[in-house]
PDB file of N, H, CA, C and O in Angstrom:
ATOM      1  N   MET A   1      59.108  38.692 -67.297  1.00  0.00           N
ATOM      2  CA  MET A   1      59.034  37.299 -67.767  1.00  0.00           C
ATOM      3  C   MET A   1      58.309  37.227 -69.113  1.00  0.00           C
ATOM      4  O   MET A   1      58.688  36.452 -69.990  1.00  0.00           O
ATOM      5  N   GLU A   2      57.272  38.035 -69.263  1.00  0.00           N
ATOM      6  H   GLU A   2      56.963  38.665 -68.550  1.00  0.00           H
ATOM      7  CA  GLU A   2      56.524  37.998 -70.523  1.00  0.00           C
ATOM      8  C   GLU A   2      57.416  38.386 -71.697  1.00  0.00           C
ATOM      9  O   GLU A   2      57.365  37.777 -72.766  1.00  0.00           O
ATOM     10  N   LYS A   3      58.243  39.424 -71.471  1.00  0.00           N
ATOM     11  H   LYS A   3      58.285  39.919 -70.603  1.00  0.00           H
ATOM     12  CA  LYS A   3      59.108  39.874 -72.562  1.00  0.00           C
ATOM     13  C   LYS A   3      60.097  38.782 -72.958  1.00  0.00           C
ATOM     14  O   LYS A   3      60.283  38.504 -74.142  1.00  0.00           O
ATOM     15  N   SER A   4      60.728  38.164 -71.962  1.00  0.00           N
ATOM     16  H   SER A   4      60.577  38.390 -71.000  1.00  0.00           H
ATOM     17  CA  SER A   4      61.704  37.114 -72.271  1.00  0.00           C
ATOM     18  C   SER A   4      61.024  35.940 -72.978  1.00  0.00           C
ATOM     19  O   SER A   4      61.549  35.412 -73.958  1.00  0.00           O
ATOM     20  N   SER A   5      59.855  35.534 -72.477  1.00  0.00           N
ATOM     21  H   SER A   5      59.428  35.962 -71.680  1.00  0.00           H
ATOM     22  CA  SER A   5      59.145  34.411 -73.089  1.00  0.00           C
ATOM     23  C   SER A   5      58.741  34.773 -74.521  1.00  0.00           C
ATOM     24  O   SER A   5      58.816  33.937 -75.422  1.00  0.00           O
ATOM     25  N   THR A   6      58.312  36.020 -74.724  1.00  0.00           N
ATOM     26  H   THR A   6      58.250  36.699 -73.992  1.00  0.00           H
ATOM     27  CA  THR A   6      57.926  36.451 -76.067  1.00  0.00           C
ATOM     28  C   THR A   6      59.130  36.410 -76.993  1.00  0.00           C
ATOM     29  O   THR A   6      59.022  35.968 -78.137  1.00  0.00           O
ATOM     30  N   LYS A   7      60.279  36.871 -76.503  1.00  0.00           N
ATOM     31  H   LYS A   7      60.366  37.230 -75.574  1.00  0.00           H
ATOM     32  CA  LYS A   7      61.491  36.849 -77.334  1.00  0.00           C
ATOM     33  C   LYS A   7      61.850  35.414 -77.685  1.00  0.00           C
ATOM     34  O   LYS A   7      62.230  35.123 -78.820  1.00  0.00           O
ATOM     35  N   GLN A   8      61.729  34.516 -76.706  1.00  0.00           N
ATOM     36  H   GLN A   8      61.420  34.753 -75.785  1.00  0.00           H
ATOM     37  CA  GLN A   8      62.047  33.105 -76.956  1.00  0.00           C
ATOM     38  C   GLN A   8      61.109  32.535 -78.013  1.00  0.00           C
ATOM     39  O   GLN A   8      61.539  31.833 -78.928  1.00  0.00           O
ATOM     40  N   VAL A   9      59.821  32.847 -77.877  1.00  0.00           N
ATOM     41  H   VAL A   9      59.472  33.418 -77.134  1.00  0.00           H
ATOM     42  CA  VAL A   9      58.842  32.345 -78.848  1.00  0.00           C
ATOM     43  C   VAL A   9      59.142  32.888 -80.238  1.00  0.00           C
ATOM     44  O   VAL A   9      59.067  32.162 -81.230  1.00  0.00           O
ATOM     45  N   LEU A  10      59.484  34.185 -80.301  1.00  0.00           N
ATOM     46  H   LEU A  10      59.545  34.774 -79.496  1.00  0.00           H
ATOM     47  CA  LEU A  10      59.796  34.797 -81.595  1.00  0.00           C
ATOM     48  C   LEU A  10      61.013  34.132 -82.219  1.00  0.00           C
ATOM     49  O   LEU A  10      61.030  33.843 -83.415  1.00  0.00           O
ATOM     50  N   SER A  11      62.033  33.891 -81.397  1.00  0.00           N
ATOM     51  H   SER A  11      62.020  34.126 -80.425  1.00  0.00           H
ATOM     52  CA  SER A  11      63.249  33.250 -81.924  1.00  0.00           C
ATOM     53  C   SER A  11      62.920  31.841 -82.412  1.00  0.00           C
ATOM     54  O   SER A  11      63.398  31.412 -83.462  1.00  0.00           O
ATOM     55  N   GLU A  12      62.095  31.119 -81.637  1.00  0.00           N
ATOM     56  H   GLU A  12      61.706  31.468 -80.783  1.00  0.00           H
ATOM     57  CA  GLU A  12      61.712  29.769 -82.039  1.00  0.00           C
ATOM     58  C   GLU A  12      60.923  29.809 -83.345  1.00  0.00           C
ATOM     59  O   GLU A  12      61.123  28.973 -84.226  1.00  0.00           O
ATOM     60  N   LEU A  13      60.023  30.789 -83.463  1.00  0.00           N
ATOM     61  H   LEU A  13      59.861  31.469 -82.747  1.00  0.00           H
ATOM     62  CA  LEU A  13      59.229  30.906 -84.691  1.00  0.00           C
ATOM     63  C   LEU A  13      60.137  31.200 -85.887  1.00  0.00           C
ATOM     64  O   LEU A  13      59.956  30.641 -86.968  1.00  0.00           O
ATOM     65  N   THR A  14      61.115  32.085 -85.678  1.00  0.00           N
ATOM     66  H   THR A  14      61.263  32.539 -84.799  1.00  0.00           H
ATOM     67  CA  THR A  14      62.040  32.417 -86.756  1.00  0.00           C
ATOM     68  C   THR A  14      62.809  31.182 -87.198  1.00  0.00           C
ATOM     69  O   THR A  14      62.978  30.930 -88.391  1.00  0.00           O
ATOM     70  N   THR A  15      63.276  30.406 -86.203  1.00  0.00           N
ATOM     71  H   THR A  15      63.139  30.611 -85.234  1.00  0.00           H
ATOM     72  CA  THR A  15      64.018  29.182 -86.534  1.00  0.00           C
ATOM     73  C   THR A  15      63.116  28.206 -87.273  1.00  0.00           C
ATOM     74  O   THR A  15      63.538  27.574 -88.242  1.00  0.00           O
ATOM     75  N   THR A  16      61.873  28.083 -86.816  1.00  0.00           N
ATOM     76  H   THR A  16      61.530  28.596 -86.030  1.00  0.00           H
ATOM     77  CA  THR A  16      60.935  27.166 -87.469  1.00  0.00           C
ATOM     78  C   THR A  16      60.661  27.614 -88.901  1.00  0.00           C
ATOM     79  O   THR A  16      60.600  26.792 -89.815  1.00  0.00           O
ATOM     80  N   ASN A  17      60.498  28.925 -89.091  1.00  0.00           N
ATOM     81  H   ASN A  17      60.548  29.593 -88.348  1.00  0.00           H
ATOM     82  CA  ASN A  17      60.238  29.443 -90.437  1.00  0.00           C
ATOM     83  C   ASN A  17      61.431  29.149 -91.340  1.00  0.00           C
ATOM     84  O   ASN A  17      61.255  28.780 -92.501  1.00  0.00           O
ATOM     85  N   GLY A  18      62.638  29.309 -90.815  1.00  0.00           N
ATOM     86  H   GLY A  18      62.781  29.609 -89.872  1.00  0.00           H
ATOM     87  CA  GLY A  18      63.839  29.035 -91.604  1.00  0.00           C
ATOM     88  C   GLY A  18      63.888  27.576 -92.009  1.00  0.00           C
ATOM     89  O   GLY A  18      64.188  27.251 -93.158  1.00  0.00           O
ATOM     90  N   LEU A  19      63.591  26.690 -91.055  1.00  0.00           N
ATOM     91  H   LEU A  19      63.347  26.954 -90.121  1.00  0.00           H
ATOM     92  CA  LEU A  19      63.615  25.262 -91.345  1.00  0.00           C
ATOM     93  C   LEU A  19      62.542  24.917 -92.369  1.00  0.00           C
ATOM     94  O   LEU A  19      62.785  24.139 -93.291  1.00  0.00           O
ATOM     95  N   LEU A  20      61.358  25.494 -92.208  1.00  0.00           N
ATOM     96  H   LEU A  20      61.160  26.126 -91.459  1.00  0.00           H
ATOM     97  CA  LEU A  20      60.258  25.211 -93.139  1.00  0.00           C
ATOM     98  C   LEU A  20      60.616  25.677 -94.547  1.00  0.00           C
ATOM     99  O   LEU A  20      60.360  24.973 -95.523  1.00  0.00           O
ATOM    100  N   SER A  21      61.209  26.868 -94.648  1.00  0.00           N
ATOM    101  H   SER A  21      61.416  27.440 -93.855  1.00  0.00           H
ATOM    102  CA  SER A  21      61.580  27.389 -95.966  1.00  0.00           C
ATOM    103  C   SER A  21      62.634  26.487 -96.605  1.00  0.00           C
ATOM    104  O   SER A  21      62.579  26.205 -97.802  1.00  0.00           O
ATOM    105  N   THR A  22      63.599  26.036 -95.790  1.00  0.00           N
ATOM    106  H   THR A  22      63.643  26.265 -94.817  1.00  0.00           H
ATOM    107  CA  THR A  22      64.639  25.148 -96.318  1.00  0.00           C
ATOM    108  C   THR A  22      64.019  23.838 -96.785  1.00  0.00           C
ATOM    109  O   THR A  22      64.365  23.330 -97.852  1.00  0.00           O
ATOM    110  N   LEU A  23      63.102  23.290 -95.988  1.00  0.00           N
ATOM    111  H   LEU A  23      62.820  23.703 -95.122  1.00  0.00           H
ATOM    112  CA  LEU A  23      62.450  22.034 -96.353  1.00  0.00           C
ATOM    113  C   LEU A  23      61.636  22.209 -97.633  1.00  0.00           C
ATOM    114  O   LEU A  23      61.649  21.338 -98.503  1.00  0.00           O
ATOM    115  N   SER A  24      60.931  23.331 -97.749  1.00  0.00           N
ATOM    116  H   SER A  24      60.921  24.038 -97.042  1.00  0.00           H
ATOM    117  CA  SER A  24      60.120  23.564 -98.950  1.00  0.00           C
ATOM    118  C   SER A  24      61.020  23.663-100.177  1.00  0.00           C
ATOM    119  O   SER A  24      60.685  23.155-101.248  1.00  0.00           O
ATOM    120  N   GLU A  25      62.188  24.337-100.007  1.00  0.00           N
ATOM    121  H   GLU A  25      62.460  24.749 -99.138  1.00  0.00           H
ATOM    122  CA  GLU A  25      63.117  24.452-101.138  1.00  0.00           C
ATOM    123  C   GLU A  25      63.618  23.072-101.540  1.00  0.00           C
ATOM    124  O   GLU A  25      63.697  22.757-102.728  1.00  0.00           O
ATOM    125  N   LEU A  26      63.960  22.243-100.542  1.00  0.00           N
ATOM    126  H   LEU A  26      63.897  22.499 -99.578  1.00  0.00           H
ATOM    127  CA  LEU A  26      64.437  20.887-100.845  1.00  0.00           C
ATOM    128  C   LEU A  26      63.343  20.090-101.542  1.00  0.00           C
ATOM    129  O   LEU A  26      63.613  19.360-102.495  1.00  0.00           O
ATOM    130  N   LEU A  27      62.099  20.231-101.064  1.00  0.00           N
ATOM    131  H   LEU A  27      61.879  20.824-100.289  1.00  0.00           H
ATOM    132  CA  LEU A  27      60.985  19.503-101.676  1.00  0.00           C
ATOM    133  C   LEU A  27      60.795  19.946-103.122  1.00  0.00           C
ATOM    134  O   LEU A  27      60.558  19.120-104.004  1.00  0.00           O
ATOM    135  N   ASN A  28      60.898  21.253-103.363  1.00  0.00           N
ATOM    136  H   ASN A  28      61.090  21.924-102.647  1.00  0.00           H
ATOM    137  CA  ASN A  28      60.746  21.764-104.728  1.00  0.00           C
ATOM    138  C   ASN A  28      61.833  21.188-105.626  1.00  0.00           C
ATOM    139  O   ASN A  28      61.562  20.792-106.760  1.00  0.00           O
ATOM    140  N   LYS A  29      63.065  21.140-105.118  1.00  0.00           N
ATOM    141  H   LYS A  29      63.285  21.461-104.196  1.00  0.00           H
ATOM    142  CA  LYS A  29      64.168  20.576-105.914  1.00  0.00           C
ATOM    143  C   LYS A  29      63.900  19.112-106.206  1.00  0.00           C
ATOM    144  O   LYS A  29      64.096  18.649-107.330  1.00  0.00           O
ATOM    145  N   LEU A  30      63.446  18.375-105.181  1.00  0.00           N
ATOM    146  H   LEU A  30      63.287  18.751-104.268  1.00  0.00           H
ATOM    147  CA  LEU A  30      63.159  16.945-105.378  1.00  0.00           C
ATOM    148  C   LEU A  30      62.047  16.772-106.401  1.00  0.00           C
ATOM    149  O   LEU A  30      62.118  15.892-107.259  1.00  0.00           O
ATOM    150  N   LYS A  31      61.022  17.611-106.311  1.00  0.00           N
ATOM    151  H   LYS A  31      60.965  18.326-105.614  1.00  0.00           H
ATOM    152  CA  LYS A  31      59.903  17.515-107.265  1.00  0.00           C
ATOM    153  C   LYS A  31      60.405  17.773-108.684  1.00  0.00           C
ATOM    154  O   LYS A  31      60.080  17.027-109.608  1.00  0.00           O
ATOM    155  N   SER A  32      61.201  18.836-108.853  1.00  0.00           N
ATOM    156  H   SER A  32      61.465  19.441-108.103  1.00  0.00           H
ATOM    157  CA  SER A  32      61.690  19.174-110.193  1.00  0.00           C
ATOM    158  C   SER A  32      62.564  18.046-110.731  1.00  0.00           C
ATOM    159  O   SER A  32      62.440  17.668-111.896  1.00  0.00           O
ATOM    160  N   THR A  33      63.453  17.502-109.885  1.00  0.00           N
ATOM    161  H   THR A  33      63.554  17.809-108.939  1.00  0.00           H
ATOM    162  CA  THR A  33      64.341  16.439-110.353  1.00  0.00           C
ATOM    163  C   THR A  33      63.535  15.184-110.662  1.00  0.00           C
ATOM    164  O   THR A  33      63.807  14.507-111.654  1.00  0.00           O
ATOM    165  N   SER A  34      62.537  14.858-109.820  1.00  0.00           N
ATOM    166  H   SER A  34      62.316  15.407-109.014  1.00  0.00           H
ATOM    167  CA  SER A  34      61.729  13.663-110.046  1.00  0.00           C
ATOM    168  C   SER A  34      60.935  13.819-111.345  1.00  0.00           C
ATOM    169  O   SER A  34      60.818  12.868-112.119  1.00  0.00           O
ATOM    170  N   VAL A  35      60.389  15.014-111.585  1.00  0.00           N
ATOM    171  H   VAL A  35      60.484  15.786-110.956  1.00  0.00           H
ATOM    172  CA  VAL A  35      59.623  15.250-112.813  1.00  0.00           C
ATOM    173  C   VAL A  35      60.536  15.112-114.023  1.00  0.00           C
ATOM    174  O   VAL A  35      60.156  14.514-115.030  1.00  0.00           O
ATOM    175  N   ILE A  36      61.749  15.671-113.921  1.00  0.00           N
ATOM    176  H   ILE A  36      62.058  16.157-113.103  1.00  0.00           H
ATOM    177  CA  ILE A  36      62.684  15.586-115.044  1.00  0.00           C
ATOM    178  C   ILE A  36      63.061  14.128-115.303  1.00  0.00           C
ATOM    179  O   ILE A  36      63.135  13.696-116.453  1.00  0.00           O
ATOM    180  N   SER A  37      63.301  13.366-114.219  1.00  0.00           N
ATOM    181  H   SER A  37      63.241  13.717-113.284  1.00  0.00           H
ATOM    182  CA  SER A  37      63.684  11.958-114.388  1.00  0.00           C
ATOM    183  C   SER A  37      62.525  11.173-115.000  1.00  0.00           C
ATOM    184  O   SER A  37      62.736  10.291-115.832  1.00  0.00           O
ATOM    185  N   VAL A  38      61.299  11.498-114.584  1.00  0.00           N
ATOM    186  H   VAL A  38      61.127  12.214-113.907  1.00  0.00           H
ATOM    187  CA  VAL A  38      60.129  10.801-115.132  1.00  0.00           C
ATOM    188  C   VAL A  38      59.976  11.139-116.616  1.00  0.00           C
ATOM    189  O   VAL A  38      59.704  10.261-117.434  1.00  0.00           O
ATOM    190  N   LEU A  39      60.151  12.406-116.951  1.00  0.00           N
ATOM    191  H   LEU A  39      60.372  13.120-116.285  1.00  0.00           H
ATOM    192  CA  LEU A  39      60.036  12.814-118.348  1.00  0.00           C
ATOM    193  C   LEU A  39      61.190  12.241-119.147  1.00  0.00           C
ATOM    194  O   LEU A  39      61.279  12.469-120.354  1.00  0.00           O
TER     195      LEU A  39
END
């Protein structure tokens, strides 16, 4: 059970990291576009 739960947690962490990286990339794009529009 520990192994399966660990695998599930690892998969969830990987998915969360992917989502976080995607969100950070989107935020960076929004920041760059907002700065350009302001300038």
